[in-house]
ChimeraX commands (.cxc) that place a marker at each C-alpha (Angstrom):
marker #1 position 103.44,60.71,82.49 radius 0.5
marker #1 position 103.34,63.22,85.34 radius 0.5
marker #1 position 101.19,66.30,84.99 radius 0.5
marker #1 position 102.59,69.83,85.05 radius 0.5
marker #1 position 100.96,70.34,88.44 radius 0.5
marker #1 position 102.99,67.51,90.00 radius 0.5
marker #1 position 106.22,68.95,88.59 radius 0.5
marker #1 position 105.75,72.31,90.25 radius 0.5
marker #1 position 108.19,73.39,92.91 radius 0.5
marker #1 position 107.33,76.14,95.34 radius 0.5
marker #1 position 109.99,78.85,95.69 radius 0.5
marker #1 position 108.25,81.02,98.25 radius 0.5
marker #1 position 107.91,80.29,101.94 radius 0.5
marker #1 position 104.30,79.55,102.86 radius 0.5
marker #1 position 104.81,80.46,106.52 radius 0.5
marker #1 position 106.74,83.69,105.96 radius 0.5
marker #1 position 104.34,84.78,103.22 radius 0.5
marker #1 position 101.33,84.25,105.49 radius 0.5
marker #1 position 102.86,86.09,108.44 radius 0.5
marker #1 position 104.28,88.94,106.36 radius 0.5
marker #1 position 101.40,89.41,103.90 radius 0.5
marker #1 position 98.41,88.76,106.17 radius 0.5
marker #1 position 99.25,88.68,109.87 radius 0.5
marker #1 position 101.73,91.59,110.15 radius 0.5
marker #1 position 99.48,94.13,108.32 radius 0.5
marker #1 position 96.51,93.14,110.51 radius 0.5
marker #1 position 98.58,93.48,113.69 radius 0.5
marker #1 position 100.02,96.77,112.40 radius 0.5
marker #1 position 96.57,98.26,111.79 radius 0.5
marker #1 position 94.86,96.90,114.91 radius 0.5
marker #1 position 97.64,97.27,117.51 radius 0.5
marker #1 position 100.60,99.38,116.44 radius 0.5
marker #1 position 98.90,102.22,114.54 radius 0.5
marker #1 position 96.44,103.06,117.34 radius 0.5
marker #1 position 99.23,102.85,119.95 radius 0.5
marker #1 position 101.49,105.11,117.91 radius 0.5
marker #1 position 98.67,107.56,117.25 radius 0.5
marker #1 position 97.82,107.63,120.97 radius 0.5
marker #1 position 101.48,108.31,121.71 radius 0.5
marker #1 position 101.60,110.99,119.05 radius 0.5
marker #1 position 98.79,112.93,120.69 radius 0.5
marker #1 position 99.98,112.32,124.26 radius 0.5
marker #1 position 100.27,115.63,126.11 radius 0.5
marker #1 position 103.58,114.98,127.86 radius 0.5
marker #1 position 105.71,114.42,124.76 radius 0.5
marker #1 position 108.24,116.88,123.45 radius 0.5
marker #1 position 108.19,117.81,119.78 radius 0.5
marker #1 position 111.19,115.58,118.92 radius 0.5
marker #1 position 109.44,112.50,120.34 radius 0.5
marker #1 position 106.30,113.31,118.35 radius 0.5
marker #1 position 108.38,113.43,115.16 radius 0.5
marker #1 position 109.98,110.07,116.01 radius 0.5
marker #1 position 106.60,108.47,116.57 radius 0.5
marker #1 position 105.26,109.99,113.36 radius 0.5
marker #1 position 108.34,108.77,111.44 radius 0.5
marker #1 position 107.86,105.23,112.85 radius 0.5
marker #1 position 104.19,105.27,111.91 radius 0.5
marker #1 position 104.95,106.42,108.38 radius 0.5
marker #1 position 107.86,103.97,107.91 radius 0.5
marker #1 position 105.85,100.99,109.15 radius 0.5
marker #1 position 102.86,101.90,107.01 radius 0.5
marker #1 position 105.13,102.33,103.97 radius 0.5
marker #1 position 106.61,98.83,104.53 radius 0.5
marker #1 position 103.13,97.30,104.90 radius 0.5
marker #1 position 101.86,98.80,101.64 radius 0.5
marker #1 position 105.08,98.72,99.62 radius 0.5
marker #1 position 106.33,95.24,100.58 radius 0.5
marker #1 position 104.07,93.10,102.78 radius 0.5
marker #1 position 100.79,93.33,100.91 radius 0.5
marker #1 position 102.53,92.90,97.54 radius 0.5
marker #1 position 104.08,89.49,98.41 radius 0.5
marker #1 position 103.00,86.60,96.22 radius 0.5
marker #1 position 103.25,82.81,96.35 radius 0.5
marker #1 position 105.66,81.70,93.60 radius 0.5
marker #1 position 106.21,78.27,92.06 radius 0.5
marker #1 position 107.99,77.07,88.93 radius 0.5
marker #1 position 108.08,74.10,86.62 radius 0.5
marker #1 position 110.35,73.45,83.65 radius 0.5
marker #1 position 108.80,76.19,81.51 radius 0.5
marker #1 position 106.62,78.48,83.62 radius 0.5
marker #1 position 106.51,80.74,86.62 radius 0.5
marker #1 position 103.27,80.44,88.61 radius 0.5
marker #1 position 102.28,83.46,90.67 radius 0.5
marker #1 position 99.43,83.32,93.17 radius 0.5
marker #1 position 97.82,86.11,95.11 radius 0.5
marker #1 position 94.91,84.74,97.06 radius 0.5
marker #1 position 92.75,83.56,95.24 radius 0.5
marker #1 position 94.09,84.45,91.77 radius 0.5
marker #1 position 96.87,82.59,89.99 radius 0.5
marker #1 position 98.62,83.30,86.71 radius 0.5
marker #1 position 101.21,81.45,84.68 radius 0.5
marker #1 position 104.09,83.25,82.96 radius 0.5
marker #1 position 106.70,81.73,80.65 radius 0.5
marker #1 position 110.19,81.81,82.18 radius 0.5
marker #1 position 111.42,83.87,79.23 radius 0.5
marker #1 position 109.25,86.77,80.51 radius 0.5
marker #1 position 111.71,87.25,83.39 radius 0.5
marker #1 position 113.96,90.26,82.70 radius 0.5
marker #1 position 115.93,90.22,85.97 radius 0.5
marker #1 position 115.86,88.95,89.53 radius 0.5
marker #1 position 116.98,91.07,92.49 radius 0.5
marker #1 position 116.92,90.67,96.24 radius 0.5
marker #1 position 116.69,92.86,99.31 radius 0.5
marker #1 position 118.99,91.01,101.72 radius 0.5
marker #1 position 117.90,93.04,104.77 radius 0.5
marker #1 position 114.29,91.91,104.63 radius 0.5
marker #1 position 114.94,88.82,102.46 radius 0.5
marker #1 position 112.49,89.60,99.69 radius 0.5
marker #1 position 113.15,88.52,96.11 radius 0.5
marker #1 position 111.83,90.65,93.23 radius 0.5
marker #1 position 111.24,89.18,89.80 radius 0.5
marker #1 position 111.34,91.96,87.20 radius 0.5
marker #1 position 109.24,91.11,84.15 radius 0.5
marker #1 position 109.84,92.16,80.55 radius 0.5
marker #1 position 106.19,93.28,80.31 radius 0.5
marker #1 position 103.44,93.93,82.78 radius 0.5
marker #1 position 101.02,91.20,83.86 radius 0.5
marker #1 position 97.92,91.11,86.07 radius 0.5
marker #1 position 100.12,91.74,89.13 radius 0.5
marker #1 position 102.27,94.46,87.55 radius 0.5
marker #1 position 105.82,94.35,86.21 radius 0.5
marker #1 position 107.42,93.16,89.48 radius 0.5
marker #1 position 106.64,90.04,91.47 radius 0.5
marker #1 position 107.77,90.07,95.12 radius 0.5
marker #1 position 108.08,86.94,97.20 radius 0.5
marker #1 position 109.65,85.72,100.39 radius 0.5
marker #1 position 111.93,82.74,99.60 radius 0.5
marker #1 position 112.19,79.64,101.75 radius 0.5
marker #1 position 114.60,80.32,104.62 radius 0.5
marker #1 position 118.21,79.17,104.33 radius 0.5
marker #1 position 120.64,79.28,107.22 radius 0.5
marker #1 position 123.91,81.22,107.16 radius 0.5
marker #1 position 123.15,83.54,104.23 radius 0.5
marker #1 position 124.03,86.67,106.20 radius 0.5
marker #1 position 125.60,88.75,103.43 radius 0.5
marker #1 position 125.08,86.45,100.46 radius 0.5
marker #1 position 122.26,86.21,97.98 radius 0.5
marker #1 position 119.65,83.51,98.37 radius 0.5
marker #1 position 120.28,80.56,95.98 radius 0.5
marker #1 position 116.83,81.04,94.41 radius 0.5
marker #1 position 118.03,84.36,92.93 radius 0.5
marker #1 position 120.78,82.60,90.97 radius 0.5
marker #1 position 118.45,79.76,90.01 radius 0.5
marker #1 position 115.79,82.09,88.58 radius 0.5
marker #1 position 118.38,84.12,86.67 radius 0.5
marker #1 position 119.80,80.94,85.14 radius 0.5
marker #1 position 116.35,79.58,84.23 radius 0.5
marker #1 position 115.34,82.88,82.63 radius 0.5
marker #1 position 118.58,83.07,80.68 radius 0.5
marker #1 position 118.21,79.49,79.47 radius 0.5
marker #1 position 114.56,80.05,78.48 radius 0.5
marker #1 position 115.37,83.26,76.59 radius 0.5
marker #1 position 118.20,81.64,74.63 radius 0.5
marker #1 position 116.05,78.67,73.56 radius 0.5
marker link #1:1,2 radius 0.2
marker link #1:2,3 radius 0.2
marker link #1:3,4 radius 0.2
marker link #1:4,5 radius 0.2
marker link #1:5,6 radius 0.2
marker link #1:6,7 radius 0.2
marker link #1:7,8 radius 0.2
marker link #1:8,9 radius 0.2
marker link #1:9,10 radius 0.2
marker link #1:10,11 radius 0.2
marker link #1:11,12 radius 0.2
marker link #1:12,13 radius 0.2
marker link #1:13,14 radius 0.2
marker link #1:14,15 radius 0.2
marker link #1:15,16 radius 0.2
marker link #1:16,17 radius 0.2
marker link #1:17,18 radius 0.2
marker link #1:18,19 radius 0.2
marker link #1:19,20 radius 0.2
marker link #1:20,21 radius 0.2
marker link #1:21,22 radius 0.2
marker link #1:22,23 radius 0.2
marker link #1:23,24 radius 0.2
marker link #1:24,25 radius 0.2
marker link #1:25,26 radius 0.2
marker link #1:26,27 radius 0.2
marker link #1:27,28 radius 0.2
marker link #1:28,29 radius 0.2
marker link #1:29,30 radius 0.2
marker link #1:30,31 radius 0.2
marker link #1:31,32 radius 0.2
marker link #1:32,33 radius 0.2
marker link #1:33,34 radius 0.2
marker link #1:34,35 radius 0.2
marker link #1:35,36 radius 0.2
marker link #1:36,37 radius 0.2
marker link #1:37,38 radius 0.2
marker link #1:38,39 radius 0.2
marker link #1:39,40 radius 0.2
marker link #1:40,41 radius 0.2
marker link #1:41,42 radius 0.2
marker link #1:42,43 radius 0.2
marker link #1:43,44 radius 0.2
marker link #1:44,45 radius 0.2
marker link #1:45,46 radius 0.2
marker link #1:46,47 radius 0.2
marker link #1:47,48 radius 0.2
marker link #1:48,49 radius 0.2
marker link #1:49,50 radius 0.2
marker link #1:50,51 radius 0.2
marker link #1:51,52 radius 0.2
marker link #1:52,53 radius 0.2
marker link #1:53,54 radius 0.2
marker link #1:54,55 radius 0.2
marker link #1:55,56 radius 0.2
marker link #1:56,57 radius 0.2
marker link #1:57,58 radius 0.2
marker link #1:58,59 radius 0.2
marker link #1:59,60 radius 0.2
marker link #1:60,61 radius 0.2
marker link #1:61,62 radius 0.2
marker link #1:62,63 radius 0.2
marker link #1:63,64 radius 0.2
marker link #1:64,65 radius 0.2
marker link #1:65,66 radius 0.2
marker link #1:66,67 radius 0.2
marker link #1:67,68 radius 0.2
marker link #1:68,69 radius 0.2
marker link #1:69,70 radius 0.2
marker link #1:70,71 radius 0.2
marker link #1:71,72 radius 0.2
marker link #1:72,73 radius 0.2
marker link #1:73,74 radius 0.2
marker link #1:74,75 radius 0.2
marker link #1:75,76 radius 0.2
marker link #1:76,77 radius 0.2
marker link #1:77,78 radius 0.2
marker link #1:78,79 radius 0.2
marker link #1:79,80 radius 0.2
marker link #1:80,81 radius 0.2
marker link #1:81,82 radius 0.2
marker link #1:82,83 radius 0.2
marker link #1:83,84 radius 0.2
marker link #1:84,85 radius 0.2
marker link #1:85,86 radius 0.2
marker link #1:86,87 radius 0.2
marker link #1:87,88 radius 0.2
marker link #1:88,89 radius 0.2
marker link #1:89,90 radius 0.2
marker link #1:90,91 radius 0.2
marker link #1:91,92 radius 0.2
marker link #1:92,93 radius 0.2
marker link #1:93,94 radius 0.2
marker link #1:94,95 radius 0.2
marker link #1:95,96 radius 0.2
marker link #1:96,97 radius 0.2
marker link #1:97,98 radius 0.2
marker link #1:98,99 radius 0.2
marker link #1:99,100 radius 0.2
marker link #1:100,101 radius 0.2
marker link #1:101,102 radius 0.2
marker link #1:102,103 radius 0.2
marker link #1:103,104 radius 0.2
marker link #1:104,105 radius 0.2
marker link #1:105,106 radius 0.2
marker link #1:106,107 radius 0.2
marker link #1:107,108 radius 0.2
marker link #1:108,109 radius 0.2
marker link #1:109,110 radius 0.2
marker link #1:110,111 radius 0.2
marker link #1:111,112 radius 0.2
marker link #1:112,113 radius 0.2
marker link #1:113,114 radius 0.2
marker link #1:114,115 radius 0.2
marker link #1:115,116 radius 0.2
marker link #1:116,117 radius 0.2
marker link #1:117,118 radius 0.2
marker link #1:118,119 radius 0.2
marker link #1:119,120 radius 0.2
marker link #1:120,121 radius 0.2
marker link #1:121,122 radius 0.2
marker link #1:122,123 radius 0.2
marker link #1:123,124 radius 0.2
marker link #1:124,125 radius 0.2
marker link #1:125,126 radius 0.2
marker link #1:126,127 radius 0.2
marker link #1:127,128 radius 0.2
marker link #1:128,129 radius 0.2
marker link #1:129,130 radius 0.2
marker link #1:130,131 radius 0.2
marker link #1:131,132 radius 0.2
marker link #1:132,133 radius 0.2
marker link #1:133,134 radius 0.2
marker link #1:134,135 radius 0.2
marker link #1:135,136 radius 0.2
marker link #1:136,137 radius 0.2
marker link #1:137,138 radius 0.2
marker link #1:138,139 radius 0.2
marker link #1:139,140 radius 0.2
marker link #1:140,141 radius 0.2
marker link #1:141,142 radius 0.2
marker link #1:142,143 radius 0.2
marker link #1:143,144 radius 0.2
marker link #1:144,145 radius 0.2
marker link #1:145,146 radius 0.2
marker link #1:146,147 radius 0.2
marker link #1:147,148 radius 0.2
marker link #1:148,149 radius 0.2
marker link #1:149,150 radius 0.2
marker link #1:150,151 radius 0.2
marker link #1:151,152 radius 0.2
marker link #1:152,153 radius 0.2
marker link #1:153,154 radius 0.2
view
């Protein structure tokens, strides 16, 4: 009989999660923030340009802290959702899923939980890429909704 570990299926993209959660914030802090701050205090800029630079700095920093750093690695099996945030991992029953939503612009899926867990009441992850999904939801959104519904009705 196969173990639960062998039956797991990863829903999140390992590559996109690494680049978005780890690499982009590091590059943002080391390269972009100092460059934007240097531009902000440059003497030849008009006030409008300073506001644009400040807005870009604030928007990028908001995205890093609100989305990038919060991404998790997500897997499922027949009964559980496994959520990993280096190095911690938790297991949640599928019936704990209240809803699943998606931001199509940045392709991030949010799992809304019925109650809070170690990582909060929302789990964000970057799904595996699928081609030609321009204005359609990622299939994993429908799959998770169906699994949660089935688990709750059992």
